[in-house]
mmCIF file of the protein (N, C-alpha, C, O) and its ligand, coordinates in Angstrom:
data_MODEL
# 
_entry.id   MODEL 
# 
loop_
_entity.id 
_entity.type 
_entity.pdbx_number_of_molecules 
1 polymer     1 
2 non-polymer 1 
# 
_entity_poly.entity_id                      1 
_entity_poly.type                           'polypeptide(L)' 
_entity_poly.nstd_linkage                   no 
_entity_poly.nstd_monomer                   no 
_entity_poly.pdbx_seq_one_letter_code       MMNVIEFFRNLPKKQCSTCGHAINEQADCYGNICDDCSHPAH 
_entity_poly.pdbx_seq_one_letter_code_can   MMNVIEFFRNLPKKQCSTCGHAINEQADCYGNICDDCSHPAH 
_entity_poly.pdbx_strand_id                 A 
# 
loop_
_entity_poly_seq.entity_id 
_entity_poly_seq.num 
_entity_poly_seq.mon_id 
_entity_poly_seq.hetero 
1 1  MET n 
1 2  MET n 
1 3  ASN n 
1 4  VAL n 
1 5  ILE n 
1 6  GLU n 
1 7  PHE n 
1 8  PHE n 
1 9  ARG n 
1 10 ASN n 
1 11 LEU n 
1 12 PRO n 
1 13 LYS n 
1 14 LYS n 
1 15 GLN n 
1 16 CYS n 
1 17 SER n 
1 18 THR n 
1 19 CYS n 
1 20 GLY n 
1 21 HIS n 
1 22 ALA n 
1 23 ILE n 
1 24 ASN n 
1 25 GLU n 
1 26 GLN n 
1 27 ALA n 
1 28 ASP n 
1 29 CYS n 
1 30 TYR n 
1 31 GLY n 
1 32 ASN n 
1 33 ILE n 
1 34 CYS n 
1 35 ASP n 
1 36 ASP n 
1 37 CYS n 
1 38 SER n 
1 39 HIS n 
1 40 PRO n 
1 41 ALA n 
1 42 HIS n 
# 
loop_
_struct_asym.id 
_struct_asym.entity_id 
A 1 
B 2 
# 
loop_
_chem_comp.id 
_chem_comp.type 
_chem_comp.mon_nstd_flag 
ALA 'L-peptide linking' y 
ARG 'L-peptide linking' y 
ASN 'L-peptide linking' y 
ASP 'L-peptide linking' y 
CYS 'L-peptide linking' y 
GLN 'L-peptide linking' y 
GLU 'L-peptide linking' y 
GLY 'peptide linking'   y 
HIS 'L-peptide linking' y 
ILE 'L-peptide linking' y 
LEU 'L-peptide linking' y 
LYS 'L-peptide linking' y 
MET 'L-peptide linking' y 
PHE 'L-peptide linking' y 
PRO 'L-peptide linking' y 
SER 'L-peptide linking' y 
THR 'L-peptide linking' y 
TYR 'L-peptide linking' y 
VAL 'L-peptide linking' y 
ZN  non-polymer         . 
# 
_pdbx_entity_nonpoly.entity_id   2 
_pdbx_entity_nonpoly.name        ? 
_pdbx_entity_nonpoly.comp_id     ZN 
# 
_pdbx_nonpoly_scheme.asym_id         B 
_pdbx_nonpoly_scheme.entity_id       2 
_pdbx_nonpoly_scheme.mon_id          ZN 
_pdbx_nonpoly_scheme.ndb_seq_num     1 
_pdbx_nonpoly_scheme.pdb_seq_num     101 
_pdbx_nonpoly_scheme.auth_seq_num    101 
_pdbx_nonpoly_scheme.pdb_mon_id      ZN 
_pdbx_nonpoly_scheme.auth_mon_id     ZN 
_pdbx_nonpoly_scheme.pdb_strand_id   A 
_pdbx_nonpoly_scheme.pdb_ins_code    . 
# 
loop_
_atom_site.group_PDB 
_atom_site.id 
_atom_site.type_symbol 
_atom_site.label_atom_id 
_atom_site.label_alt_id 
_atom_site.label_comp_id 
_atom_site.label_asym_id 
_atom_site.label_entity_id 
_atom_site.label_seq_id 
_atom_site.pdbx_PDB_ins_code 
_atom_site.Cartn_x 
_atom_site.Cartn_y 
_atom_site.Cartn_z 
_atom_site.occupancy 
_atom_site.B_iso_or_equiv 
_atom_site.pdbx_formal_charge 
_atom_site.auth_seq_id 
_atom_site.auth_comp_id 
_atom_site.auth_asym_id 
_atom_site.auth_atom_id 
_atom_site.pdbx_PDB_model_num 
ATOM   1   N  N  . MET A 1 1  ? 88.393  72.103  83.894  1.00 0.00 ? 1   MET A N  1 
ATOM   2   C  CA . MET A 1 1  ? 89.361  73.188  83.697  1.00 0.00 ? 1   MET A CA 1 
ATOM   3   C  C  . MET A 1 1  ? 89.523  73.987  84.994  1.00 0.00 ? 1   MET A C  1 
ATOM   4   O  O  . MET A 1 1  ? 88.550  74.291  85.685  1.00 0.00 ? 1   MET A O  1 
ATOM   5   N  N  . MET A 1 2  ? 90.752  74.309  85.294  1.00 0.00 ? 2   MET A N  1 
ATOM   6   C  CA . MET A 1 2  ? 91.044  74.978  86.544  1.00 0.00 ? 2   MET A CA 1 
ATOM   7   C  C  . MET A 1 2  ? 90.745  76.472  86.435  1.00 0.00 ? 2   MET A C  1 
ATOM   8   O  O  . MET A 1 2  ? 91.018  77.111  85.419  1.00 0.00 ? 2   MET A O  1 
ATOM   9   N  N  . ASN A 1 3  ? 90.186  76.997  87.499  1.00 0.00 ? 3   ASN A N  1 
ATOM   10  C  CA . ASN A 1 3  ? 89.935  78.429  87.557  1.00 0.00 ? 3   ASN A CA 1 
ATOM   11  C  C  . ASN A 1 3  ? 91.227  79.142  87.958  1.00 0.00 ? 3   ASN A C  1 
ATOM   12  O  O  . ASN A 1 3  ? 91.683  79.038  89.097  1.00 0.00 ? 3   ASN A O  1 
ATOM   13  N  N  . VAL A 1 4  ? 91.800  79.858  87.014  1.00 0.00 ? 4   VAL A N  1 
ATOM   14  C  CA . VAL A 1 4  ? 93.113  80.462  87.245  1.00 0.00 ? 4   VAL A CA 1 
ATOM   15  C  C  . VAL A 1 4  ? 93.057  81.526  88.330  1.00 0.00 ? 4   VAL A C  1 
ATOM   16  O  O  . VAL A 1 4  ? 93.978  81.648  89.137  1.00 0.00 ? 4   VAL A O  1 
ATOM   17  N  N  . ILE A 1 5  ? 91.980  82.291  88.348  1.00 0.00 ? 5   ILE A N  1 
ATOM   18  C  CA . ILE A 1 5  ? 91.869  83.357  89.351  1.00 0.00 ? 5   ILE A CA 1 
ATOM   19  C  C  . ILE A 1 5  ? 91.815  82.766  90.751  1.00 0.00 ? 5   ILE A C  1 
ATOM   20  O  O  . ILE A 1 5  ? 92.471  83.267  91.665  1.00 0.00 ? 5   ILE A O  1 
ATOM   21  N  N  . GLU A 1 6  ? 91.045  81.716  90.921  1.00 0.00 ? 6   GLU A N  1 
ATOM   22  C  CA . GLU A 1 6  ? 90.976  81.077  92.239  1.00 0.00 ? 6   GLU A CA 1 
ATOM   23  C  C  . GLU A 1 6  ? 92.325  80.502  92.631  1.00 0.00 ? 6   GLU A C  1 
ATOM   24  O  O  . GLU A 1 6  ? 92.705  80.521  93.801  1.00 0.00 ? 6   GLU A O  1 
ATOM   25  N  N  . PHE A 1 7  ? 93.042  79.991  91.642  1.00 0.00 ? 7   PHE A N  1 
ATOM   26  C  CA . PHE A 1 7  ? 94.355  79.422  91.921  1.00 0.00 ? 7   PHE A CA 1 
ATOM   27  C  C  . PHE A 1 7  ? 95.281  80.476  92.520  1.00 0.00 ? 7   PHE A C  1 
ATOM   28  O  O  . PHE A 1 7  ? 95.962  80.209  93.510  1.00 0.00 ? 7   PHE A O  1 
ATOM   29  N  N  . PHE A 1 8  ? 95.312  81.664  91.933  1.00 0.00 ? 8   PHE A N  1 
ATOM   30  C  CA . PHE A 1 8  ? 96.190  82.704  92.440  1.00 0.00 ? 8   PHE A CA 1 
ATOM   31  C  C  . PHE A 1 8  ? 95.706  83.247  93.767  1.00 0.00 ? 8   PHE A C  1 
ATOM   32  O  O  . PHE A 1 8  ? 96.510  83.655  94.606  1.00 0.00 ? 8   PHE A O  1 
ATOM   33  N  N  . ARG A 1 9  ? 94.392  83.254  93.964  1.00 0.00 ? 9   ARG A N  1 
ATOM   34  C  CA . ARG A 1 9  ? 93.864  83.739  95.239  1.00 0.00 ? 9   ARG A CA 1 
ATOM   35  C  C  . ARG A 1 9  ? 94.265  82.812  96.378  1.00 0.00 ? 9   ARG A C  1 
ATOM   36  O  O  . ARG A 1 9  ? 94.426  83.238  97.522  1.00 0.00 ? 9   ARG A O  1 
ATOM   37  N  N  . ASN A 1 10 ? 94.421  81.556  96.044  1.00 0.00 ? 10  ASN A N  1 
ATOM   38  C  CA . ASN A 1 10 ? 94.749  80.588  97.086  1.00 0.00 ? 10  ASN A CA 1 
ATOM   39  C  C  . ASN A 1 10 ? 96.234  80.559  97.409  1.00 0.00 ? 10  ASN A C  1 
ATOM   40  O  O  . ASN A 1 10 ? 96.653  79.929  98.380  1.00 0.00 ? 10  ASN A O  1 
ATOM   41  N  N  . LEU A 1 11 ? 97.021  81.238  96.598  1.00 0.00 ? 11  LEU A N  1 
ATOM   42  C  CA . LEU A 1 11 ? 98.440  81.280  96.903  1.00 0.00 ? 11  LEU A CA 1 
ATOM   43  C  C  . LEU A 1 11 ? 98.670  82.106  98.157  1.00 0.00 ? 11  LEU A C  1 
ATOM   44  O  O  . LEU A 1 11 ? 98.016  83.130  98.358  1.00 0.00 ? 11  LEU A O  1 
ATOM   45  N  N  . PRO A 1 12 ? 99.589  81.672  98.995  1.00 0.00 ? 12  PRO A N  1 
ATOM   46  C  CA . PRO A 1 12 ? 99.903  82.444  100.190 1.00 0.00 ? 12  PRO A CA 1 
ATOM   47  C  C  . PRO A 1 12 ? 100.527 83.773  99.807  1.00 0.00 ? 12  PRO A C  1 
ATOM   48  O  O  . PRO A 1 12 ? 101.338 83.857  98.886  1.00 0.00 ? 12  PRO A O  1 
ATOM   49  N  N  . LYS A 1 13 ? 100.130 84.812  100.537 1.00 0.00 ? 13  LYS A N  1 
ATOM   50  C  CA . LYS A 1 13 ? 100.688 86.132  100.269 1.00 0.00 ? 13  LYS A CA 1 
ATOM   51  C  C  . LYS A 1 13 ? 102.122 86.194  100.747 1.00 0.00 ? 13  LYS A C  1 
ATOM   52  O  O  . LYS A 1 13 ? 102.493 85.631  101.778 1.00 0.00 ? 13  LYS A O  1 
ATOM   53  N  N  . LYS A 1 14 ? 102.910 86.895  99.964  1.00 0.00 ? 14  LYS A N  1 
ATOM   54  C  CA . LYS A 1 14 ? 104.273 87.131  100.411 1.00 0.00 ? 14  LYS A CA 1 
ATOM   55  C  C  . LYS A 1 14 ? 104.247 88.133  101.550 1.00 0.00 ? 14  LYS A C  1 
ATOM   56  O  O  . LYS A 1 14 ? 103.454 89.075  101.552 1.00 0.00 ? 14  LYS A O  1 
ATOM   57  N  N  . GLN A 1 15 ? 105.116 87.919  102.507 1.00 0.00 ? 15  GLN A N  1 
ATOM   58  C  CA . GLN A 1 15 ? 105.220 88.843  103.625 1.00 0.00 ? 15  GLN A CA 1 
ATOM   59  C  C  . GLN A 1 15 ? 106.609 89.442  103.689 1.00 0.00 ? 15  GLN A C  1 
ATOM   60  O  O  . GLN A 1 15 ? 107.609 88.772  103.432 1.00 0.00 ? 15  GLN A O  1 
ATOM   61  N  N  . CYS A 1 16 ? 106.647 90.713  104.037 1.00 0.00 ? 16  CYS A N  1 
ATOM   62  C  CA . CYS A 1 16 ? 107.926 91.386  104.220 1.00 0.00 ? 16  CYS A CA 1 
ATOM   63  C  C  . CYS A 1 16 ? 108.650 90.759  105.408 1.00 0.00 ? 16  CYS A C  1 
ATOM   64  O  O  . CYS A 1 16 ? 108.075 90.584  106.482 1.00 0.00 ? 16  CYS A O  1 
ATOM   65  N  N  . SER A 1 17 ? 109.911 90.427  105.196 1.00 0.00 ? 17  SER A N  1 
ATOM   66  C  CA . SER A 1 17 ? 110.677 89.789  106.277 1.00 0.00 ? 17  SER A CA 1 
ATOM   67  C  C  . SER A 1 17 ? 111.079 90.798  107.338 1.00 0.00 ? 17  SER A C  1 
ATOM   68  O  O  . SER A 1 17 ? 111.547 90.420  108.412 1.00 0.00 ? 17  SER A O  1 
ATOM   69  N  N  . THR A 1 18 ? 110.901 92.085  107.041 1.00 0.00 ? 18  THR A N  1 
ATOM   70  C  CA . THR A 1 18 ? 111.292 93.112  107.994 1.00 0.00 ? 18  THR A CA 1 
ATOM   71  C  C  . THR A 1 18 ? 110.113 93.572  108.844 1.00 0.00 ? 18  THR A C  1 
ATOM   72  O  O  . THR A 1 18 ? 110.198 93.577  110.072 1.00 0.00 ? 18  THR A O  1 
ATOM   73  N  N  . CYS A 1 19 ? 109.004 93.962  108.192 1.00 0.00 ? 19  CYS A N  1 
ATOM   74  C  CA . CYS A 1 19 ? 107.890 94.522  108.946 1.00 0.00 ? 19  CYS A CA 1 
ATOM   75  C  C  . CYS A 1 19 ? 106.685 93.584  108.976 1.00 0.00 ? 19  CYS A C  1 
ATOM   76  O  O  . CYS A 1 19 ? 105.759 93.803  109.757 1.00 0.00 ? 19  CYS A O  1 
ATOM   77  N  N  . GLY A 1 20 ? 106.681 92.543  108.139 1.00 0.00 ? 20  GLY A N  1 
ATOM   78  C  CA . GLY A 1 20 ? 105.594 91.585  108.154 1.00 0.00 ? 20  GLY A CA 1 
ATOM   79  C  C  . GLY A 1 20 ? 104.394 91.990  107.324 1.00 0.00 ? 20  GLY A C  1 
ATOM   80  O  O  . GLY A 1 20 ? 103.402 91.263  107.276 1.00 0.00 ? 20  GLY A O  1 
ATOM   81  N  N  . HIS A 1 21 ? 104.467 93.118  106.680 1.00 0.00 ? 21  HIS A N  1 
ATOM   82  C  CA . HIS A 1 21 ? 103.374 93.549  105.816 1.00 0.00 ? 21  HIS A CA 1 
ATOM   83  C  C  . HIS A 1 21 ? 103.317 92.673  104.575 1.00 0.00 ? 21  HIS A C  1 
ATOM   84  O  O  . HIS A 1 21 ? 104.324 92.115  104.139 1.00 0.00 ? 21  HIS A O  1 
ATOM   85  N  N  . ALA A 1 22 ? 102.119 92.565  104.018 1.00 0.00 ? 22  ALA A N  1 
ATOM   86  C  CA . ALA A 1 22 ? 101.970 91.815  102.783 1.00 0.00 ? 22  ALA A CA 1 
ATOM   87  C  C  . ALA A 1 22 ? 102.659 92.565  101.653 1.00 0.00 ? 22  ALA A C  1 
ATOM   88  O  O  . ALA A 1 22 ? 102.586 93.790  101.560 1.00 0.00 ? 22  ALA A O  1 
ATOM   89  N  N  . ILE A 1 23 ? 103.326 91.805  100.801 1.00 0.00 ? 23  ILE A N  1 
ATOM   90  C  CA . ILE A 1 23 ? 104.037 92.415  99.683  1.00 0.00 ? 23  ILE A CA 1 
ATOM   91  C  C  . ILE A 1 23 ? 103.116 92.456  98.477  1.00 0.00 ? 23  ILE A C  1 
ATOM   92  O  O  . ILE A 1 23 ? 102.449 91.473  98.154  1.00 0.00 ? 23  ILE A O  1 
ATOM   93  N  N  . ASN A 1 24 ? 103.089 93.597  97.821  1.00 0.00 ? 24  ASN A N  1 
ATOM   94  C  CA . ASN A 1 24 ? 102.310 93.751  96.604  1.00 0.00 ? 24  ASN A CA 1 
ATOM   95  C  C  . ASN A 1 24 ? 102.937 92.900  95.502  1.00 0.00 ? 24  ASN A C  1 
ATOM   96  O  O  . ASN A 1 24 ? 104.082 93.118  95.109  1.00 0.00 ? 24  ASN A O  1 
ATOM   97  N  N  . GLU A 1 25 ? 102.175 91.935  95.016  1.00 0.00 ? 25  GLU A N  1 
ATOM   98  C  CA . GLU A 1 25 ? 102.713 91.011  94.025  1.00 0.00 ? 25  GLU A CA 1 
ATOM   99  C  C  . GLU A 1 25 ? 103.047 91.713  92.719  1.00 0.00 ? 25  GLU A C  1 
ATOM   100 O  O  . GLU A 1 25 ? 103.872 91.237  91.939  1.00 0.00 ? 25  GLU A O  1 
ATOM   101 N  N  . GLN A 1 26 ? 102.400 92.847  92.488  1.00 0.00 ? 26  GLN A N  1 
ATOM   102 C  CA . GLN A 1 26 ? 102.614 93.536  91.221  1.00 0.00 ? 26  GLN A CA 1 
ATOM   103 C  C  . GLN A 1 26 ? 103.893 94.361  91.241  1.00 0.00 ? 26  GLN A C  1 
ATOM   104 O  O  . GLN A 1 26 ? 104.447 94.693  90.193  1.00 0.00 ? 26  GLN A O  1 
ATOM   105 N  N  . ALA A 1 27 ? 104.351 94.683  92.432  1.00 0.00 ? 27  ALA A N  1 
ATOM   106 C  CA . ALA A 1 27 ? 105.566 95.482  92.531  1.00 0.00 ? 27  ALA A CA 1 
ATOM   107 C  C  . ALA A 1 27 ? 106.791 94.602  92.375  1.00 0.00 ? 27  ALA A C  1 
ATOM   108 O  O  . ALA A 1 27 ? 106.745 93.398  92.625  1.00 0.00 ? 27  ALA A O  1 
ATOM   109 N  N  . ASP A 1 28 ? 107.871 95.212  91.965  1.00 0.00 ? 28  ASP A N  1 
ATOM   110 C  CA . ASP A 1 28 ? 109.129 94.479  91.918  1.00 0.00 ? 28  ASP A CA 1 
ATOM   111 C  C  . ASP A 1 28 ? 109.547 94.157  93.330  1.00 0.00 ? 28  ASP A C  1 
ATOM   112 O  O  . ASP A 1 28 ? 109.587 95.029  94.197  1.00 0.00 ? 28  ASP A O  1 
ATOM   113 N  N  . CYS A 1 29 ? 109.857 92.898  93.552  1.00 0.00 ? 29  CYS A N  1 
ATOM   114 C  CA . CYS A 1 29 ? 110.216 92.490  94.897  1.00 0.00 ? 29  CYS A CA 1 
ATOM   115 C  C  . CYS A 1 29 ? 111.720 92.328  95.002  1.00 0.00 ? 29  CYS A C  1 
ATOM   116 O  O  . CYS A 1 29 ? 112.358 91.698  94.158  1.00 0.00 ? 29  CYS A O  1 
ATOM   117 N  N  . TYR A 1 30 ? 112.264 92.904  96.041  1.00 0.00 ? 30  TYR A N  1 
ATOM   118 C  CA . TYR A 1 30 ? 113.675 92.714  96.311  1.00 0.00 ? 30  TYR A CA 1 
ATOM   119 C  C  . TYR A 1 30 ? 113.767 91.689  97.422  1.00 0.00 ? 30  TYR A C  1 
ATOM   120 O  O  . TYR A 1 30 ? 113.785 92.047  98.600  1.00 0.00 ? 30  TYR A O  1 
ATOM   121 N  N  . GLY A 1 31 ? 113.825 90.438  97.065  1.00 0.00 ? 31  GLY A N  1 
ATOM   122 C  CA . GLY A 1 31 ? 113.797 89.397  98.076  1.00 0.00 ? 31  GLY A CA 1 
ATOM   123 C  C  . GLY A 1 31 ? 112.431 89.367  98.708  1.00 0.00 ? 31  GLY A C  1 
ATOM   124 O  O  . GLY A 1 31 ? 111.424 89.327  97.999  1.00 0.00 ? 31  GLY A O  1 
ATOM   125 N  N  . ASN A 1 32 ? 112.369 89.386  100.010 1.00 0.00 ? 32  ASN A N  1 
ATOM   126 C  CA . ASN A 1 32 ? 111.098 89.360  100.728 1.00 0.00 ? 32  ASN A CA 1 
ATOM   127 C  C  . ASN A 1 32 ? 110.903 90.648  101.512 1.00 0.00 ? 32  ASN A C  1 
ATOM   128 O  O  . ASN A 1 32 ? 110.501 90.627  102.675 1.00 0.00 ? 32  ASN A O  1 
ATOM   129 N  N  . ILE A 1 33 ? 111.188 91.750  100.871 1.00 0.00 ? 33  ILE A N  1 
ATOM   130 C  CA . ILE A 1 33 ? 111.065 93.037  101.546 1.00 0.00 ? 33  ILE A CA 1 
ATOM   131 C  C  . ILE A 1 33 ? 110.064 93.901  100.795 1.00 0.00 ? 33  ILE A C  1 
ATOM   132 O  O  . ILE A 1 33 ? 110.089 93.986  99.567  1.00 0.00 ? 33  ILE A O  1 
ATOM   133 N  N  . CYS A 1 34 ? 109.176 94.546  101.564 1.00 0.00 ? 34  CYS A N  1 
ATOM   134 C  CA . CYS A 1 34 ? 108.141 95.354  100.947 1.00 0.00 ? 34  CYS A CA 1 
ATOM   135 C  C  . CYS A 1 34 ? 108.700 96.691  100.448 1.00 0.00 ? 34  CYS A C  1 
ATOM   136 O  O  . CYS A 1 34 ? 109.857 97.034  100.691 1.00 0.00 ? 34  CYS A O  1 
ATOM   137 N  N  . ASP A 1 35 ? 107.850 97.422  99.751  1.00 0.00 ? 35  ASP A N  1 
ATOM   138 C  CA . ASP A 1 35 ? 108.288 98.700  99.190  1.00 0.00 ? 35  ASP A CA 1 
ATOM   139 C  C  . ASP A 1 35 ? 108.786 99.648  100.279 1.00 0.00 ? 35  ASP A C  1 
ATOM   140 O  O  . ASP A 1 35 ? 109.805 100.316 100.107 1.00 0.00 ? 35  ASP A O  1 
ATOM   141 N  N  . ASP A 1 36 ? 108.074 99.703  101.385 1.00 0.00 ? 36  ASP A N  1 
ATOM   142 C  CA . ASP A 1 36 ? 108.448 100.623 102.456 1.00 0.00 ? 36  ASP A CA 1 
ATOM   143 C  C  . ASP A 1 36 ? 109.843 100.321 102.976 1.00 0.00 ? 36  ASP A C  1 
ATOM   144 O  O  . ASP A 1 36 ? 110.664 101.223 103.143 1.00 0.00 ? 36  ASP A O  1 
ATOM   145 N  N  . CYS A 1 37 ? 110.101 99.058  103.229 1.00 0.00 ? 37  CYS A N  1 
ATOM   146 C  CA . CYS A 1 37 ? 111.382 98.687  103.826 1.00 0.00 ? 37  CYS A CA 1 
ATOM   147 C  C  . CYS A 1 37 ? 112.519 98.735  102.815 1.00 0.00 ? 37  CYS A C  1 
ATOM   148 O  O  . CYS A 1 37 ? 113.678 98.917  103.187 1.00 0.00 ? 37  CYS A O  1 
ATOM   149 N  N  . SER A 1 38 ? 112.191 98.572  101.542 1.00 0.00 ? 38  SER A N  1 
ATOM   150 C  CA . SER A 1 38 ? 113.247 98.569  100.532 1.00 0.00 ? 38  SER A CA 1 
ATOM   151 C  C  . SER A 1 38 ? 113.522 99.972  100.020 1.00 0.00 ? 38  SER A C  1 
ATOM   152 O  O  . SER A 1 38 ? 114.459 100.194 99.252  1.00 0.00 ? 38  SER A O  1 
ATOM   153 N  N  . HIS A 1 39 ? 112.680 100.933 100.458 1.00 0.00 ? 39  HIS A N  1 
ATOM   154 C  CA . HIS A 1 39 ? 112.867 102.307 99.999  1.00 0.00 ? 39  HIS A CA 1 
ATOM   155 C  C  . HIS A 1 39 ? 114.156 102.879 100.573 1.00 0.00 ? 39  HIS A C  1 
ATOM   156 O  O  . HIS A 1 39 ? 114.354 102.836 101.787 1.00 0.00 ? 39  HIS A O  1 
ATOM   157 N  N  . PRO A 1 40 ? 115.029 103.410 99.739  1.00 0.00 ? 40  PRO A N  1 
ATOM   158 C  CA . PRO A 1 40 ? 116.320 103.917 100.210 1.00 0.00 ? 40  PRO A CA 1 
ATOM   159 C  C  . PRO A 1 40 ? 116.195 105.101 101.170 1.00 0.00 ? 40  PRO A C  1 
ATOM   160 O  O  . PRO A 1 40 ? 117.086 105.340 101.985 1.00 0.00 ? 40  PRO A O  1 
ATOM   161 N  N  . ALA A 1 41 ? 115.088 105.840 101.072 1.00 0.00 ? 41  ALA A N  1 
ATOM   162 C  CA . ALA A 1 41 ? 114.918 107.009 101.937 1.00 0.00 ? 41  ALA A CA 1 
ATOM   163 C  C  . ALA A 1 41 ? 114.580 106.622 103.363 1.00 0.00 ? 41  ALA A C  1 
ATOM   164 O  O  . ALA A 1 41 ? 114.688 107.435 104.280 1.00 0.00 ? 41  ALA A O  1 
ATOM   165 N  N  . HIS A 1 42 ? 114.171 105.383 103.544 1.00 0.00 ? 42  HIS A N  1 
ATOM   166 C  CA . HIS A 1 42 ? 113.828 104.926 104.892 1.00 0.00 ? 42  HIS A CA 1 
ATOM   167 C  C  . HIS A 1 42 ? 115.061 104.348 105.543 1.00 0.00 ? 42  HIS A C  1 
ATOM   168 O  O  . HIS A 1 42 ? 115.002 103.900 106.688 1.00 0.00 ? 42  HIS A O  1 
HETATM 169 ZN ZN . ZN  B 2 .  ? 108.385 95.935  105.135 1.00 0.00 2 101 ZN  A ZN 1 
# 
């Protein structure tokens, strides 16, 4: 049986296409842009 937690840990992290920061998988992603870059106030 496959270890599900290890499976997700081995997945490559998403990176923001603008600043290169890792994207929080739990947050809603707008394409490949992190919260900071997708924030309208910025
Ligand atoms: Zn960013």
